[in-house]
N, CA, C and O atoms as CSV, one atom per row, in Angstrom:
chain,resi,resn,atom,element,x,y,z
A,1,GLN,N,N,35.427,57.996,79.107
A,1,GLN,CA,C,36.368,58.534,78.132
A,1,GLN,C,C,36.466,60.046,78.255
A,1,GLN,O,O,35.531,60.719,78.688
A,2,LYS,N,N,37.621,60.557,77.862
A,2,LYS,CA,C,37.843,61.998,77.906
A,2,LYS,C,C,37.179,62.652,76.696
A,2,LYS,O,O,37.077,62.039,75.633
A,3,PRO,N,N,36.734,63.883,76.857
A,3,PRO,CA,C,36.182,64.588,75.698
A,3,PRO,C,C,37.267,64.835,74.655
A,3,PRO,O,O,38.451,64.908,74.981
A,4,MET,N,N,36.859,64.959,73.430
A,4,MET,CA,C,37.819,65.174,72.345
A,4,MET,C,C,38.213,66.652,72.270
A,4,MET,O,O,37.730,67.387,71.408
A,5,ASN,N,N,39.076,67.069,73.161
A,5,ASN,CA,C,39.551,68.455,73.139
A,5,ASN,C,C,41.020,68.495,72.788
A,5,ASN,O,O,41.768,69.336,73.285
A,6,ARG,N,N,41.422,67.590,71.939
A,6,ARG,CA,C,42.820,67.504,71.537
A,6,ARG,C,C,43.096,68.453,70.380
A,6,ARG,O,O,42.256,68.682,69.510
A,7,LEU,N,N,44.299,68.990,70.407
A,7,LEU,CA,C,44.726,69.861,69.327
A,7,LEU,C,C,45.697,69.097,68.445
A,7,LEU,O,O,46.456,68.261,68.936
A,8,PRO,N,N,45.682,69.376,67.145
A,8,PRO,CA,C,46.647,68.703,66.284
A,8,PRO,C,C,48.070,69.127,66.644
A,8,PRO,O,O,48.306,70.253,67.081
A,9,VAL,N,N,49.006,68.208,66.452
A,9,VAL,CA,C,50.411,68.465,66.757
A,9,VAL,C,C,51.202,68.332,65.454
A,9,VAL,O,O,50.973,67.417,64.664
A,10,THR,N,N,52.126,69.255,65.250
A,10,THR,CA,C,52.987,69.164,64.067
A,10,THR,C,C,53.894,67.951,64.195
A,10,THR,O,O,54.075,67.411,65.287
A,11,ALA,N,N,54.459,67.529,63.081
A,11,ALA,CA,C,55.394,66.403,63.100
A,11,ALA,C,C,56.574,66.709,64.017
A,11,ALA,O,O,57.020,65.845,64.772
A,12,ALA,N,N,57.076,67.937,63.950
A,12,ALA,CA,C,58.205,68.327,64.804
A,12,ALA,C,C,57.787,68.326,66.269
A,12,ALA,O,O,58.546,67.890,67.135
A,13,GLY,N,N,56.587,68.813,66.546
A,13,GLY,CA,C,56.076,68.824,67.920
A,13,GLY,C,C,55.908,67.411,68.448
A,13,GLY,O,O,56.240,67.128,69.598
A,14,HIS,N,N,55.391,66.524,67.604
A,14,HIS,CA,C,55.206,65.112,67.979
A,14,HIS,C,C,56.561,64.466,68.273
A,14,HIS,O,O,56.703,63.736,69.254
A,15,ALA,N,N,57.539,64.731,67.435
A,15,ALA,CA,C,58.887,64.183,67.635
A,15,ALA,C,C,59.489,64.700,68.937
A,15,ALA,O,O,60.146,63.949,69.658
A,16,ALA,N,N,59.270,65.978,69.243
A,16,ALA,CA,C,59.798,66.567,70.482
A,16,ALA,C,C,59.165,65.898,71.698
A,16,ALA,O,O,59.850,65.620,72.682
A,17,LEU,N,N,57.853,65.637,71.632
A,17,LEU,CA,C,57.178,64.955,72.740
A,17,LEU,C,C,57.713,63.525,72.892
A,17,LEU,O,O,57.933,63.057,74.010
A,18,GLU,N,N,57.917,62.841,71.773
A,18,GLU,CA,C,58.472,61.483,71.830
A,18,GLU,C,C,59.883,61.480,72.407
A,18,GLU,O,O,60.236,60.599,73.191
A,19,ASP,N,N,60.693,62.472,72.017
A,19,ASP,CA,C,62.057,62.579,72.553
A,19,ASP,C,C,62.031,62.789,74.066
A,19,ASP,O,O,62.791,62.162,74.803
A,20,GLU,N,N,61.137,63.688,74.521
A,20,GLU,CA,C,61.035,63.945,75.959
A,20,GLU,C,C,60.575,62.682,76.689
A,20,GLU,O,O,61.099,62.346,77.751
A,21,LEU,N,N,59.599,61.993,76.116
A,21,LEU,CA,C,59.100,60.765,76.737
A,21,LEU,C,C,60.215,59.733,76.857
A,21,LEU,O,O,60.381,59.114,77.908
A,22,GLN,N,N,60.979,59.545,75.782
A,22,GLN,CA,C,62.099,58.591,75.816
A,22,GLN,C,C,63.116,58.974,76.872
A,22,GLN,O,O,63.587,58.118,77.622
A,23,HIS,N,N,63.463,60.260,76.940
A,23,HIS,CA,C,64.441,60.722,77.931
A,23,HIS,C,C,63.928,60.464,79.348
A,23,HIS,O,O,64.665,59.979,80.207
A,24,ARG,N,N,62.650,60.796,79.580
A,24,ARG,CA,C,62.097,60.626,80.923
A,24,ARG,C,C,61.979,59.155,81.324
A,24,ARG,O,O,62.172,58.823,82.494
A,25,THR,N,N,61.664,58.264,80.371
A,25,THR,CA,C,61.519,56.853,80.730
A,25,THR,C,C,62.868,56.147,80.820
A,25,THR,O,O,63.058,55.297,81.689
A,26,ARG,N,N,63.801,56.481,79.943
A,26,ARG,CA,C,65.078,55.759,79.901
A,26,ARG,C,C,66.145,56.360,80.807
A,26,ARG,O,O,66.875,55.631,81.480
A,27,VAL,N,N,66.237,57.677,80.826
A,27,VAL,CA,C,67.333,58.341,81.549
A,27,VAL,C,C,66.878,58.830,82.919
A,27,VAL,O,O,67.449,58.464,83.945
A,28,GLU,N,N,65.852,59.652,82.917
A,28,GLU,CA,C,65.415,60.321,84.147
A,28,GLU,C,C,64.880,59.318,85.171
A,28,GLU,O,O,65.182,59.423,86.359
A,29,ARG,N,N,64.092,58.353,84.717
A,29,ARG,CA,C,63.535,57.348,85.628
A,29,ARG,C,C,64.667,56.600,86.339
A,29,ARG,O,O,64.614,56.423,87.556
A,30,ALA,N,N,65.676,56.165,85.606
A,30,ALA,CA,C,66.800,55.431,86.202
A,30,ALA,C,C,67.608,56.321,87.142
A,30,ALA,O,O,68.043,55.877,88.205
A,31,ARG,N,N,67.807,57.587,86.744
A,31,ARG,CA,C,68.567,58.518,87.581
A,31,ARG,C,C,67.856,58.748,88.915
A,31,ARG,O,O,68.500,58.797,89.963
A,32,LEU,N,N,66.535,58.889,88.877
A,32,LEU,CA,C,65.775,59.132,90.104
A,32,LEU,C,C,65.768,57.897,91.009
A,32,LEU,O,O,65.839,58.022,92.231
A,33,ILE,N,N,65.685,56.714,90.415
A,33,ILE,CA,C,65.753,55.485,91.211
A,33,ILE,C,C,67.103,55.402,91.916
A,33,ILE,O,O,67.179,55.039,93.090
A,34,GLN,N,N,68.167,55.741,91.189
A,34,GLN,CA,C,69.518,55.762,91.777
A,34,GLN,C,C,69.585,56.758,92.936
A,34,GLN,O,O,70.139,56.450,93.991
A,35,ARG,N,N,69.022,57.947,92.741
A,35,ARG,CA,C,69.018,58.969,93.795
A,35,ARG,C,C,68.288,58.468,95.035
A,35,ARG,O,O,68.744,58.677,96.159
A,36,ILE,N,N,67.154,57.807,94.826
A,36,ILE,CA,C,66.368,57.289,95.949
A,36,ILE,C,C,67.170,56.215,96.690
A,36,ILE,O,O,67.216,56.208,97.920
A,37,GLN,N,N,67.798,55.311,95.940
A,37,GLN,CA,C,68.598,54.249,96.564
A,37,GLN,C,C,69.760,54.826,97.368
A,37,GLN,O,O,70.058,54.354,98.465
A,38,GLU,N,N,70.412,55.847,96.818
A,38,GLU,CA,C,71.532,56.472,97.528
A,38,GLU,C,C,71.047,57.170,98.794
A,38,GLU,O,O,71.711,57.117,99.829
A,39,ALA,N,N,69.889,57.825,98.712
A,39,ALA,CA,C,69.345,58.510,99.882
A,39,ALA,C,C,68.997,57.512,100.981
A,39,ALA,O,O,69.230,57.779,102.160
A,40,ILE,N,N,68.440,56.363,100.601
A,40,ILE,CA,C,68.105,55.316,101.580
A,40,ILE,C,C,69.380,54.773,102.219
A,40,ILE,O,O,69.419,54.521,103.423
A,41,ALA,N,N,70.424,54.593,101.407
A,41,ALA,CA,C,71.689,54.084,101.930
A,41,ALA,C,C,72.314,55.065,102.925
A,41,ALA,O,O,72.933,54.658,103.908
A,42,ASP,N,N,72.142,56.365,102.654
A,42,ASP,CA,C,72.710,57.389,103.541
A,42,ASP,C,C,71.960,57.483,104.866
A,42,ASP,O,O,72.573,57.714,105.908
A,43,ASP,N,N,70.634,57.304,104.835
A,43,ASP,CA,C,69.824,57.458,106.046
A,43,ASP,C,C,68.549,56.653,105.877
A,43,ASP,O,O,67.680,57.012,105.082
A,44,SER,N,N,68.438,55.568,106.624
A,44,SER,CA,C,67.273,54.681,106.471
A,44,SER,C,C,66.025,55.205,107.179
A,44,SER,O,O,64.949,54.626,107.031
A,45,ASN,N,N,66.149,56.291,107.947
A,45,ASN,CA,C,64.982,56.917,108.564
A,45,ASN,C,C,64.321,57.808,107.514
A,45,ASN,O,O,64.596,59.005,107.436
A,46,LEU,N,N,63.450,57.209,106.711
A,46,LEU,CA,C,62.906,57.899,105.539
A,46,LEU,C,C,62.028,59.091,105.902
A,46,LEU,O,O,61.946,60.049,105.133
A,47,ALA,N,N,61.374,59.048,107.053
A,47,ALA,CA,C,60.492,60.147,107.453
A,47,ALA,C,C,61.271,61.448,107.626
A,47,ALA,O,O,60.737,62.532,107.390
A,48,GLU,N,N,62.541,61.340,108.041
A,48,GLU,CA,C,63.346,62.544,108.267
A,48,GLU,C,C,64.462,62.709,107.238
A,48,GLU,O,O,65.325,63.575,107.383
A,49,ASN,N,N,64.440,61.882,106.208
A,49,ASN,CA,C,65.484,61.915,105.182
A,49,ASN,C,C,65.045,62.876,104.077
A,49,ASN,O,O,64.267,62.507,103.198
A,50,SER,N,N,65.549,64.108,104.129
A,50,SER,CA,C,65.089,65.136,103.187
A,50,SER,C,C,65.495,64.837,101.745
A,50,SER,O,O,64.753,65.162,100.819
A,51,GLU,N,N,66.653,64.227,101.542
A,51,GLU,CA,C,67.071,63.884,100.175
A,51,GLU,C,C,66.156,62.813,99.595
A,51,GLU,O,O,65.800,62.863,98.418
A,52,TYR,N,N,65.776,61.840,100.431
A,52,TYR,CA,C,64.833,60.812,99.989
A,52,TYR,C,C,63.491,61.440,99.623
A,52,TYR,O,O,62.919,61.138,98.576
A,53,GLN,N,N,62.997,62.311,100.491
A,53,GLN,CA,C,61.701,62.966,100.242
A,53,GLN,C,C,61.746,63.780,98.944
A,53,GLN,O,O,60.802,63.742,98.154
A,54,ALA,N,N,62.830,64.507,98.728
A,54,ALA,CA,C,62.977,65.316,97.511
A,54,ALA,C,C,63.036,64.422,96.269
A,54,ALA,O,O,62.410,64.722,95.252
A,55,ALA,N,N,63.782,63.337,96.358
A,55,ALA,CA,C,63.904,62.416,95.223
A,55,ALA,C,C,62.557,61.766,94.909
A,55,ALA,O,O,62.204,61.610,93.740
A,56,LYS,N,N,61.804,61.386,95.942
A,56,LYS,CA,C,60.486,60.786,95.733
A,56,LYS,C,C,59.537,61.792,95.072
A,56,LYS,O,O,58.763,61.430,94.185
A,57,THR,N,N,59.599,63.037,95.502
A,57,THR,CA,C,58.764,64.083,94.899
A,57,THR,C,C,59.130,64.263,93.428
A,57,THR,O,O,58.251,64.341,92.570
A,58,ASP,N,N,60.428,64.328,93.141
A,58,ASP,CA,C,60.879,64.461,91.748
A,58,ASP,C,C,60.436,63.257,90.922
A,58,ASP,O,O,60.068,63.398,89.755
A,59,GLN,N,N,60.472,62.073,91.532
A,59,GLN,CA,C,60.040,60.863,90.833
A,59,GLN,C,C,58.543,60.938,90.509
A,59,GLN,O,O,58.126,60.569,89.411
A,60,GLU,N,N,57.743,61.411,91.456
A,60,GLU,CA,C,56.302,61.540,91.222
A,60,GLU,C,C,56.019,62.530,90.094
A,60,GLU,O,O,55.150,62.292,89.256
A,61,ILE,N,N,56.754,63.637,90.077
A,61,ILE,CA,C,56.601,64.641,89.019
A,61,ILE,C,C,56.965,64.037,87.666
A,61,ILE,O,O,56.259,64.234,86.677
A,62,ASN,N,N,58.077,63.298,87.631
A,62,ASN,CA,C,58.522,62.667,86.381
A,62,ASN,C,C,57.483,61.661,85.885
A,62,ASN,O,O,57.154,61.643,84.699
A,63,GLU,N,N,56.967,60.824,86.789
A,63,GLU,CA,C,55.978,59.820,86.395
A,63,GLU,C,C,54.690,60.474,85.906
A,63,GLU,O,O,54.060,59.979,84.972
A,64,ALA,N,N,54.296,61.582,86.530
A,64,ALA,CA,C,53.096,62.297,86.082
A,64,ALA,C,C,53.307,62.859,84.677
A,64,ALA,O,O,52.403,62.803,83.844
A,65,ARG,N,N,54.494,63.398,84.413
A,65,ARG,CA,C,54.795,63.933,83.090
A,65,ARG,C,C,54.852,62.812,82.045
A,65,ARG,O,O,54.407,63.003,80.913
A,66,ILE,N,N,55.392,61.650,82.413
A,66,ILE,CA,C,55.410,60.507,81.510
A,66,ILE,C,C,53.968,60.132,81.134
A,66,ILE,O,O,53.670,59.904,79.962
A,67,ALA,N,N,53.095,60.071,82.115
A,67,ALA,CA,C,51.692,59.721,81.858
A,67,ALA,C,C,51.045,60.761,80.949
A,67,ALA,O,O,50.283,60.416,80.046
A,68,GLU,N,N,51.350,62.031,81.188
A,68,GLU,CA,C,50.813,63.122,80.367
A,68,GLU,C,C,51.301,63.009,78.916
A,68,GLU,O,O,50.523,63.172,77.977
A,69,LEU,N,N,52.589,62.731,78.750
A,69,LEU,CA,C,53.147,62.587,77.408
A,69,LEU,C,C,52.549,61.377,76.685
A,69,LEU,O,O,52.210,61.456,75.504
A,70,GLU,N,N,52.424,60.263,77.404
A,70,GLU,CA,C,51.833,59.065,76.793
A,70,GLU,C,C,50.409,59.360,76.333
A,70,GLU,O,O,49.984,58.913,75.268
A,71,ASP,N,N,49.681,60.116,77.147
A,71,ASP,CA,C,48.299,60.482,76.797
A,71,ASP,C,C,48.272,61.369,75.560
A,71,ASP,O,O,47.458,61.170,74.659
A,72,LYS,N,N,49.167,62.347,75.525
A,72,LYS,CA,C,49.220,63.256,74.368
A,72,LYS,C,C,49.596,62.528,73.092
A,72,LYS,O,O,49.102,62.867,72.016
A,73,LEU,N,N,50.461,61.533,73.197
A,73,LEU,CA,C,50.941,60.817,72.029
A,73,LEU,C,C,50.012,59.690,71.595
A,73,LEU,O,O,50.159,59.138,70.504
A,74,ALA,N,N,49.049,59.351,72.461
A,74,ALA,CA,C,48.122,58.249,72.158
A,74,ALA,C,C,47.184,58.622,71.007
A,74,ALA,O,O,46.337,57.818,70.615
């Protein structure tokens, strides 16, 4: 288990984190999947497909932030 080094969050702060989490899971996740699919359709050589690589990196960043938000809201 993680040490208890959590700080209290205001109601407004909690709502803002929930809003960001919802946006990232509902909107951003779908948008990034679409970007990845389009990049694959444009060039199936993924090793040299820079748009695919960029989209995958953005997806990893988004998923990491989702995990961070879920942890903060837990």
